[in-house]
VOMARZA-17541 format. One record per residue (C-alpha): z, y negated, x; residue in three letters. Coordinates in Angstrom, 1 decimal, decimal comma. Layout:
BEGIN
<pt><w>Z</w><v>Y</v><u>X</u><rest>ala</rest></pt>
...
This chain:
BEGIN
<pt><w>-3,2</w><v>-34,1</v><u>-70,4</u><rest>ala</rest></pt>
<pt><w>-4,1</w><v>-34,7</v><u>-74,1</u><rest>gly</rest></pt>
<pt><w>-5,3</w><v>-32,6</v><u>-76,7</u><rest>gly</rest></pt>
<pt><w>-4,3</w><v>-29,2</v><u>-78,0</u><rest>gly</rest></pt>
<pt><w>-6,5</w><v>-27,6</v><u>-75,0</u><rest>ala</rest></pt>
<pt><w>-5,3</w><v>-30,1</v><u>-72,3</u><rest>gly</rest></pt>
<pt><w>-2,6</w><v>-27,9</v><u>-71,1</u><rest>gly</rest></pt>
<pt><w>-4,8</w><v>-25,0</v><u>-70,6</u><rest>leu</rest></pt>
<pt><w>-7,1</w><v>-26,7</v><u>-68,2</u><rest>his</rest></pt>
<pt><w>-5,5</w><v>-29,9</v><u>-66,7</u><rest>ala</rest></pt>
<pt><w>-3,9</w><v>-28,2</v><u>-63,7</u><rest>ala</rest></pt>
<pt><w>-7,0</w><v>-26,5</v><u>-62,6</u><rest>glu</rest></pt>
<pt><w>-8,9</w><v>-29,5</v><u>-63,1</u><rest>leu</rest></pt>
<pt><w>-6,3</w><v>-31,2</v><u>-61,0</u><rest>ala</rest></pt>
<pt><w>-6,5</w><v>-28,9</v><u>-58,3</u><rest>arg</rest></pt>
<pt><w>-10,2</w><v>-29,1</v><u>-58,1</u><rest>met</rest></pt>
<pt><w>-9,9</w><v>-33,0</v><u>-57,3</u><rest>leu</rest></pt>
<pt><w>-6,8</w><v>-32,5</v><u>-54,9</u><rest>asn</rest></pt>
<pt><w>-4,3</w><v>-33,9</v><u>-57,3</u><rest>ile</rest></pt>
<pt><w>-0,9</w><v>-32,6</v><u>-56,9</u><rest>gly</rest></pt>
<pt><w>0,9</w><v>-33,3</v><u>-60,1</u><rest>glu</rest></pt>
<pt><w>0,0</w><v>-33,3</v><u>-63,8</u><rest>val</rest></pt>
<pt><w>1,8</w><v>-34,8</v><u>-66,8</u><rest>leu</rest></pt>
<pt><w>1,7</w><v>-33,0</v><u>-69,9</u><rest>ile</rest></pt>
<pt><w>3,2</w><v>-35,1</v><u>-72,9</u><rest>pro</rest></pt>
<pt><w>5,4</w><v>-33,1</v><u>-75,4</u><rest>arg</rest></pt>
<pt><w>3,2</w><v>-34,4</v><u>-78,2</u><rest>ser</rest></pt>
<pt><w>-0,2</w><v>-33,6</v><u>-76,3</u><rest>ala</rest></pt>
<pt><w>-1,6</w><v>-31,8</v><u>-79,2</u><rest>gly</rest></pt>
<pt><w>-1,4</w><v>-35,0</v><u>-81,4</u><rest>gly</rest></pt>
<pt><w>-1,6</w><v>-37,6</v><u>-78,6</u><rest>leu</rest></pt>
<pt><w>-4,2</w><v>-39,7</v><u>-80,4</u><rest>cys</rest></pt>
<pt><w>-2,1</w><v>-39,7</v><u>-83,6</u><rest>ala</rest></pt>
<pt><w>1,0</w><v>-40,5</v><u>-81,8</u><rest>phe</rest></pt>
<pt><w>-0,8</w><v>-43,5</v><u>-80,0</u><rest>gly</rest></pt>
<pt><w>-2,2</w><v>-44,8</v><u>-83,1</u><rest>met</rest></pt>
<pt><w>1,3</w><v>-44,7</v><u>-84,9</u><rest>ala</rest></pt>
<pt><w>3,0</w><v>-46,6</v><u>-81,9</u><rest>val</rest></pt>
<pt><w>0,2</w><v>-49,1</v><u>-80,9</u><rest>thr</rest></pt>
<pt><w>0,5</w><v>-52,9</v><u>-81,8</u><rest>pro</rest></pt>
<pt><w>-0,9</w><v>-53,8</v><u>-85,2</u><rest>val</rest></pt>
<pt><w>-3,7</w><v>-56,6</v><u>-84,9</u><rest>arg</rest></pt>
<pt><w>-5,3</w><v>-58,9</v><u>-87,1</u><rest>his</rest></pt>
<pt><w>-8,2</w><v>-61,3</v><u>-86,3</u><rest>asp</rest></pt>
<pt><w>-9,0</w><v>-64,4</v><u>-88,2</u><rest>tyr</rest></pt>
<pt><w>-11,8</w><v>-66,9</v><u>-87,7</u><rest>val</rest></pt>
<pt><w>-12,8</w><v>-70,4</v><u>-89,4</u><rest>arg</rest></pt>
<pt><w>-15,9</w><v>-72,3</v><u>-89,0</u><rest>leu</rest></pt>
<pt><w>-14,9</w><v>-75,7</v><u>-88,2</u><rest>ala</rest></pt>
<pt><w>-17,9</w><v>-77,5</v><u>-86,5</u><rest>his</rest></pt>
<pt><w>-17,0</w><v>-80,3</v><u>-84,2</u><rest>ser</rest></pt>
<pt><w>-17,2</w><v>-82,1</v><u>-80,7</u><rest>tyr</rest></pt>
<pt><w>-14,5</w><v>-81,9</v><u>-78,2</u><rest>ser</rest></pt>
<pt><w>-14,9</w><v>-85,7</v><u>-77,7</u><rest>asn</rest></pt>
<pt><w>-15,1</w><v>-86,7</v><u>-81,4</u><rest>gly</rest></pt>
<pt><w>-12,8</w><v>-88,6</v><u>-83,6</u><rest>asp</rest></pt>
<pt><w>-9,9</w><v>-86,8</v><u>-85,4</u><rest>gly</rest></pt>
<pt><w>-10,7</w><v>-83,5</v><u>-83,7</u><rest>val</rest></pt>
<pt><w>-7,3</w><v>-82,6</v><u>-82,8</u><rest>ala</rest></pt>
<pt><w>-5,9</w><v>-83,3</v><u>-86,5</u><rest>asp</rest></pt>
<pt><w>-8,6</w><v>-81,3</v><u>-87,6</u><rest>arg</rest></pt>
<pt><w>-8,1</w><v>-78,3</v><u>-85,4</u><rest>ile</rest></pt>
<pt><w>-4,3</w><v>-78,5</v><u>-86,0</u><rest>asn</rest></pt>
<pt><w>-5,0</w><v>-78,0</v><u>-89,5</u><rest>gly</rest></pt>
<pt><w>-7,2</w><v>-74,8</v><u>-89,2</u><rest>val</rest></pt>
<pt><w>-4,6</w><v>-73,2</v><u>-87,0</u><rest>phe</rest></pt>
<pt><w>-1,9</w><v>-74,0</v><u>-89,2</u><rest>asp</rest></pt>
<pt><w>-3,9</w><v>-72,3</v><u>-92,0</u><rest>glu</rest></pt>
<pt><w>-4,5</w><v>-69,2</v><u>-89,6</u><rest>leu</rest></pt>
<pt><w>-1,0</w><v>-68,9</v><u>-88,5</u><rest>val</rest></pt>
<pt><w>0,7</w><v>-69,0</v><u>-91,7</u><rest>ala</rest></pt>
<pt><w>-2,0</w><v>-66,3</v><u>-93,0</u><rest>glu</rest></pt>
<pt><w>-1,6</w><v>-64,1</v><u>-89,8</u><rest>gly</rest></pt>
<pt><w>2,3</w><v>-64,4</v><u>-90,0</u><rest>arg</rest></pt>
<pt><w>2,3</w><v>-63,5</v><u>-93,8</u><rest>ala</rest></pt>
<pt><w>0,1</w><v>-60,5</v><u>-93,1</u><rest>his</rest></pt>
<pt><w>2,3</w><v>-59,0</v><u>-90,4</u><rest>leu</rest></pt>
<pt><w>5,3</w><v>-59,6</v><u>-92,4</u><rest>glu</rest></pt>
<pt><w>4,1</w><v>-57,6</v><u>-95,1</u><rest>ser</rest></pt>
<pt><w>3,2</w><v>-55,0</v><u>-92,5</u><rest>asp</rest></pt>
<pt><w>7,0</w><v>-54,9</v><u>-91,7</u><rest>gly</rest></pt>
<pt><w>7,3</w><v>-56,9</v><u>-88,6</u><rest>phe</rest></pt>
<pt><w>10,0</w><v>-59,4</v><u>-87,8</u><rest>ala</rest></pt>
<pt><w>9,2</w><v>-63,0</v><u>-86,7</u><rest>leu</rest></pt>
<pt><w>10,4</w><v>-62,2</v><u>-83,1</u><rest>asp</rest></pt>
<pt><w>7,7</w><v>-59,2</v><u>-83,1</u><rest>glu</rest></pt>
<pt><w>4,8</w><v>-61,4</v><u>-83,9</u><rest>ile</rest></pt>
<pt><w>2,6</w><v>-62,9</v><u>-81,4</u><rest>his</rest></pt>
<pt><w>-0,4</w><v>-65,1</v><u>-81,4</u><rest>phe</rest></pt>
<pt><w>-3,3</w><v>-66,0</v><u>-79,2</u><rest>ser</rest></pt>
<pt><w>-6,1</w><v>-68,7</v><u>-79,9</u><rest>arg</rest></pt>
<pt><w>-9,7</w><v>-68,7</v><u>-78,9</u><rest>his</rest></pt>
<pt><w>-12,7</w><v>-71,0</v><u>-79,4</u><rest>leu</rest></pt>
<pt><w>-16,3</w><v>-69,8</v><u>-79,6</u><rest>glu</rest></pt>
<pt><w>-18,3</w><v>-72,8</v><u>-78,5</u><rest>gly</rest></pt>
<pt><w>-21,1</w><v>-74,0</v><u>-76,3</u><rest>arg</rest></pt>
<pt><w>-22,8</w><v>-77,0</v><u>-74,9</u><rest>tyr</rest></pt>
<pt><w>-24,8</w><v>-79,2</v><u>-77,3</u><rest>pro</rest></pt>
<pt><w>-28,2</w><v>-77,7</v><u>-77,8</u><rest>gly</rest></pt>
<pt><w>-27,5</w><v>-74,2</v><u>-76,5</u><rest>gln</rest></pt>
<pt><w>-28,5</w><v>-71,2</v><u>-78,5</u><rest>val</rest></pt>
<pt><w>-25,8</w><v>-69,0</v><u>-77,2</u><rest>his</rest></pt>
<pt><w>-22,0</w><v>-69,3</v><u>-77,7</u><rest>asn</rest></pt>
<pt><w>-19,2</w><v>-68,5</v><u>-75,2</u><rest>leu</rest></pt>
<pt><w>-15,6</w><v>-67,5</v><u>-76,2</u><rest>thr</rest></pt>
<pt><w>-12,9</w><v>-68,8</v><u>-74,4</u><rest>val</rest></pt>
<pt><w>-9,0</w><v>-68,6</v><u>-74,8</u><rest>pro</rest></pt>
<pt><w>-7,4</w><v>-71,8</v><u>-75,6</u><rest>leu</rest></pt>
<pt><w>-4,6</w><v>-73,5</v><u>-73,6</u><rest>pro</rest></pt>
<pt><w>-0,9</w><v>-73,1</v><u>-74,8</u><rest>asp</rest></pt>
<pt><w>0,8</w><v>-76,1</v><u>-76,6</u><rest>gly</rest></pt>
<pt><w>0,3</w><v>-78,7</v><u>-79,1</u><rest>asp</rest></pt>
<pt><w>-3,5</w><v>-79,5</v><u>-80,2</u><rest>ile</rest></pt>
<pt><w>-3,8</w><v>-83,3</v><u>-78,9</u><rest>asp</rest></pt>
<pt><w>-6,2</w><v>-85,3</v><u>-76,8</u><rest>asp</rest></pt>
<pt><w>-4,6</w><v>-83,9</v><u>-73,7</u><rest>lys</rest></pt>
<pt><w>-5,2</w><v>-80,3</v><u>-75,1</u><rest>phe</rest></pt>
<pt><w>-8,8</w><v>-81,1</v><u>-75,7</u><rest>leu</rest></pt>
<pt><w>-9,5</w><v>-82,2</v><u>-72,2</u><rest>arg</rest></pt>
<pt><w>-7,8</w><v>-79,2</v><u>-70,7</u><rest>gln</rest></pt>
<pt><w>-10,1</w><v>-77,1</v><u>-73,1</u><rest>leu</rest></pt>
<pt><w>-13,4</w><v>-78,9</v><u>-71,8</u><rest>glu</rest></pt>
<pt><w>-12,0</w><v>-78,0</v><u>-68,1</u><rest>ser</rest></pt>
<pt><w>-11,5</w><v>-74,4</v><u>-68,7</u><rest>glu</rest></pt>
<pt><w>-14,7</w><v>-74,2</v><u>-70,9</u><rest>phe</rest></pt>
<pt><w>-16,6</w><v>-75,6</v><u>-67,7</u><rest>his</rest></pt>
<pt><w>-14,9</w><v>-73,3</v><u>-65,4</u><rest>ala</rest></pt>
<pt><w>-15,4</w><v>-70,1</v><u>-67,6</u><rest>glu</rest></pt>
<pt><w>-19,2</w><v>-71,1</v><u>-68,3</u><rest>his</rest></pt>
<pt><w>-19,5</w><v>-71,6</v><u>-64,5</u><rest>asn</rest></pt>
<pt><w>-18,0</w><v>-68,2</v><u>-64,0</u><rest>lys</rest></pt>
<pt><w>-20,3</w><v>-66,6</v><u>-66,5</u><rest>arg</rest></pt>
<pt><w>-23,6</w><v>-68,4</v><u>-65,8</u><rest>phe</rest></pt>
<pt><w>-23,2</w><v>-70,0</v><u>-62,4</u><rest>thr</rest></pt>
<pt><w>-23,5</w><v>-73,5</v><u>-63,8</u><rest>tyr</rest></pt>
<pt><w>-21,5</w><v>-76,0</v><u>-65,8</u><rest>ala</rest></pt>
<pt><w>-22,6</w><v>-79,2</v><u>-67,4</u><rest>met</rest></pt>
<pt><w>-19,5</w><v>-81,2</v><u>-66,9</u><rest>arg</rest></pt>
<pt><w>-20,7</w><v>-84,5</v><u>-68,2</u><rest>asp</rest></pt>
<pt><w>-21,1</w><v>-82,7</v><u>-71,7</u><rest>gln</rest></pt>
<pt><w>-18,6</w><v>-82,3</v><u>-74,3</u><rest>pro</rest></pt>
<pt><w>-18,2</w><v>-78,8</v><u>-76,1</u><rest>val</rest></pt>
<pt><w>-19,8</w><v>-78,2</v><u>-79,3</u><rest>glu</rest></pt>
<pt><w>-16,9</w><v>-76,1</v><u>-81,2</u><rest>cys</rest></pt>
<pt><w>-17,9</w><v>-73,8</v><u>-83,7</u><rest>leu</rest></pt>
<pt><w>-15,6</w><v>-71,1</v><u>-84,5</u><rest>his</rest></pt>
<pt><w>-11,7</w><v>-71,0</v><u>-84,1</u><rest>trp</rest></pt>
<pt><w>-10,3</w><v>-67,8</v><u>-83,7</u><rest>arg</rest></pt>
<pt><w>-6,7</w><v>-66,5</v><u>-83,8</u><rest>leu</rest></pt>
<pt><w>-5,6</w><v>-62,9</v><u>-82,9</u><rest>thr</rest></pt>
<pt><w>-2,1</w><v>-61,9</v><u>-84,5</u><rest>thr</rest></pt>
<pt><w>-0,4</w><v>-58,9</v><u>-83,0</u><rest>thr</rest></pt>
<pt><w>2,9</w><v>-57,3</v><u>-84,2</u><rest>gly</rest></pt>
<pt><w>4,5</w><v>-55,0</v><u>-81,7</u><rest>ser</rest></pt>
<pt><w>7,7</w><v>-53,2</v><u>-81,2</u><rest>arg</rest></pt>
<pt><w>8,9</w><v>-50,7</v><u>-78,5</u><rest>pro</rest></pt>
<pt><w>7,5</w><v>-47,3</v><u>-78,9</u><rest>ala</rest></pt>
<pt><w>10,0</w><v>-44,6</v><u>-79,6</u><rest>pro</rest></pt>
<pt><w>11,7</w><v>-43,1</v><u>-76,6</u><rest>gln</rest></pt>
<pt><w>12,4</w><v>-39,3</v><u>-77,5</u><rest>gly</rest></pt>
<pt><w>14,6</w><v>-37,4</v><u>-75,3</u><rest>arg</rest></pt>
<pt><w>15,7</w><v>-33,7</v><u>-75,4</u><rest>leu</rest></pt>
<pt><w>19,0</w><v>-33,0</v><u>-76,7</u><rest>asp</rest></pt>
<pt><w>19,8</w><v>-30,5</v><u>-74,2</u><rest>arg</rest></pt>
<pt><w>20,0</w><v>-30,0</v><u>-70,4</u><rest>gln</rest></pt>
<pt><w>19,1</w><v>-26,8</v><u>-68,4</u><rest>ser</rest></pt>
<pt><w>21,9</w><v>-24,3</v><u>-68,0</u><rest>asp</rest></pt>
<pt><w>19,8</w><v>-21,8</v><u>-66,0</u><rest>gly</rest></pt>
<pt><w>19,6</w><v>-19,3</v><u>-69,0</u><rest>ser</rest></pt>
<pt><w>15,8</w><v>-19,8</v><u>-70,1</u><rest>leu</rest></pt>
<pt><w>14,3</w><v>-16,5</v><u>-70,5</u><rest>lys</rest></pt>
<pt><w>10,8</w><v>-15,5</v><u>-71,4</u><rest>pro</rest></pt>
<pt><w>9,9</w><v>-14,4</v><u>-75,0</u><rest>ser</rest></pt>
<pt><w>7,9</w><v>-11,8</v><u>-73,7</u><rest>gly</rest></pt>
<pt><w>5,1</w><v>-10,7</v><u>-71,4</u><rest>arg</rest></pt>
<pt><w>1,3</w><v>-9,9</v><u>-71,7</u><rest>arg</rest></pt>
<pt><w>-1,7</w><v>-9,7</v><u>-69,4</u><rest>thr</rest></pt>
<pt><w>-3,6</w><v>-13,0</v><u>-69,1</u><rest>ala</rest></pt>
<pt><w>-6,4</w><v>-14,4</v><u>-67,2</u><rest>tyr</rest></pt>
<pt><w>-5,6</w><v>-16,9</v><u>-64,4</u><rest>met</rest></pt>
<pt><w>-8,2</w><v>-19,3</v><u>-63,3</u><rest>ala</rest></pt>
<pt><w>-6,9</w><v>-20,0</v><u>-60,1</u><rest>ser</rest></pt>
<pt><w>-6,9</w><v>-16,5</v><u>-58,9</u><rest>ile</rest></pt>
<pt><w>-9,9</w><v>-15,4</v><u>-60,8</u><rest>asn</rest></pt>
<pt><w>-7,8</w><v>-12,5</v><u>-62,1</u><rest>ser</rest></pt>
<pt><w>-5,8</w><v>-10,9</v><u>-65,0</u><rest>glu</rest></pt>
<pt><w>-2,1</w><v>-10,9</v><u>-64,1</u><rest>val</rest></pt>
<pt><w>1,0</w><v>-9,9</v><u>-66,1</u><rest>thr</rest></pt>
<pt><w>2,2</w><v>-13,2</v><u>-67,4</u><rest>thr</rest></pt>
<pt><w>5,7</w><v>-14,4</v><u>-68,7</u><rest>ser</rest></pt>
<pt><w>5,5</w><v>-16,2</v><u>-72,1</u><rest>ile</rest></pt>
<pt><w>7,8</w><v>-18,9</v><u>-73,0</u><rest>tyr</rest></pt>
<pt><w>8,5</w><v>-20,9</v><u>-76,3</u><rest>gln</rest></pt>
<pt><w>8,1</w><v>-24,6</v><u>-76,0</u><rest>gly</rest></pt>
<pt><w>11,0</w><v>-25,3</v><u>-78,4</u><rest>asp</rest></pt>
<pt><w>13,4</w><v>-23,4</v><u>-76,0</u><rest>asp</rest></pt>
<pt><w>12,8</w><v>-25,8</v><u>-73,0</u><rest>leu</rest></pt>
<pt><w>15,7</w><v>-28,0</v><u>-71,9</u><rest>ala</rest></pt>
<pt><w>15,6</w><v>-30,8</v><u>-69,5</u><rest>glu</rest></pt>
<pt><w>15,5</w><v>-29,7</v><u>-65,8</u><rest>gly</rest></pt>
<pt><w>14,3</w><v>-26,3</v><u>-66,7</u><rest>asp</rest></pt>
<pt><w>11,8</w><v>-24,8</v><u>-64,1</u><rest>arg</rest></pt>
<pt><w>9,2</w><v>-22,2</v><u>-64,9</u><rest>ile</rest></pt>
<pt><w>7,2</w><v>-20,6</v><u>-61,8</u><rest>ala</rest></pt>
<pt><w>3,7</w><v>-19,2</v><u>-62,4</u><rest>gly</rest></pt>
<pt><w>2,0</w><v>-17,3</v><u>-63,6</u><rest>pro</rest></pt>
<pt><w>3,3</w><v>-18,1</v><u>-67,0</u><rest>ala</rest></pt>
<pt><w>2,3</w><v>-19,5</v><u>-70,4</u><rest>ile</rest></pt>
<pt><w>4,4</w><v>-21,9</v><u>-72,7</u><rest>val</rest></pt>
<pt><w>3,4</w><v>-22,0</v><u>-76,2</u><rest>glu</rest></pt>
<pt><w>4,0</w><v>-25,1</v><u>-78,3</u><rest>phe</rest></pt>
<pt><w>2,8</w><v>-25,5</v><u>-82,0</u><rest>ala</rest></pt>
<pt><w>0,1</w><v>-27,8</v><u>-81,1</u><rest>thr</rest></pt>
<pt><w>-0,7</w><v>-27,0</v><u>-77,6</u><rest>thr</rest></pt>
<pt><w>-0,3</w><v>-24,3</v><u>-75,0</u><rest>thr</rest></pt>
<pt><w>0,3</w><v>-25,0</v><u>-71,3</u><rest>val</rest></pt>
<pt><w>-1,0</w><v>-22,5</v><u>-68,6</u><rest>val</rest></pt>
<pt><w>1,0</w><v>-22,2</v><u>-65,4</u><rest>ile</rest></pt>
<pt><w>-1,1</w><v>-20,7</v><u>-62,6</u><rest>asn</rest></pt>
<pt><w>0,3</w><v>-18,7</v><u>-59,8</u><rest>pro</rest></pt>
<pt><w>1,9</w><v>-20,8</v><u>-57,2</u><rest>asp</rest></pt>
<pt><w>2,3</w><v>-23,7</v><u>-60,0</u><rest>asp</rest></pt>
<pt><w>5,8</w><v>-24,7</v><u>-61,1</u><rest>val</rest></pt>
<pt><w>6,4</w><v>-26,5</v><u>-64,4</u><rest>leu</rest></pt>
<pt><w>9,4</w><v>-28,7</v><u>-64,6</u><rest>val</rest></pt>
<pt><w>10,9</w><v>-30,1</v><u>-67,9</u><rest>val</rest></pt>
<pt><w>11,5</w><v>-34,0</v><u>-68,0</u><rest>gln</rest></pt>
<pt><w>14,0</w><v>-35,7</v><u>-70,2</u><rest>val</rest></pt>
<pt><w>11,6</w><v>-36,9</v><u>-72,6</u><rest>asp</rest></pt>
<pt><w>10,2</w><v>-33,2</v><u>-73,0</u><rest>gly</rest></pt>
<pt><w>7,0</w><v>-33,8</v><u>-71,0</u><rest>ser</rest></pt>
């Protein structure tokens, strides 16, 4: 369940779909912002270097192109704060058969760019073209247009953990009448504060847990269990 209102409705929607368990992240109210903060950083680069895969000096020329792109991408991610072992690269070619009016983008093989690399590139281009368009012109070279590099900086997301375990002493902060959708009725409901929860706490419904950014409704016959990361 994501979003500030997810905890209000997720269990009831799951019940309608015959799903027996719902996970509500502790950061549900800011889940998109949290995801944006920990997602890998990506920069894309492209160079136009028109050539044919069977042309003279193509390997040297393309090596020069990617040397420039890798240096630019590495510098960019280092300025973003990533260490060398956190930076990853992937290479693609946007090309076509000579005379075609549409292009096809394919991933490039790993390894040094040399004649063997170019033959492998041709083979993989033919295979992808056949997969996409049901034919391949294997007697034709590949007309190479754009050489693309994707640089990604990534590090493990922070693993939040609650600093205490349940000792069975959790008590509601109050009670009030609340509507419970699963029984279509108003009932006296225990109210808990999210910041009071500890790992292993169990709360049987009907109950409501209030966080700063979300509210979790526990319908009658449902049980909330707190995990080590607070979800």
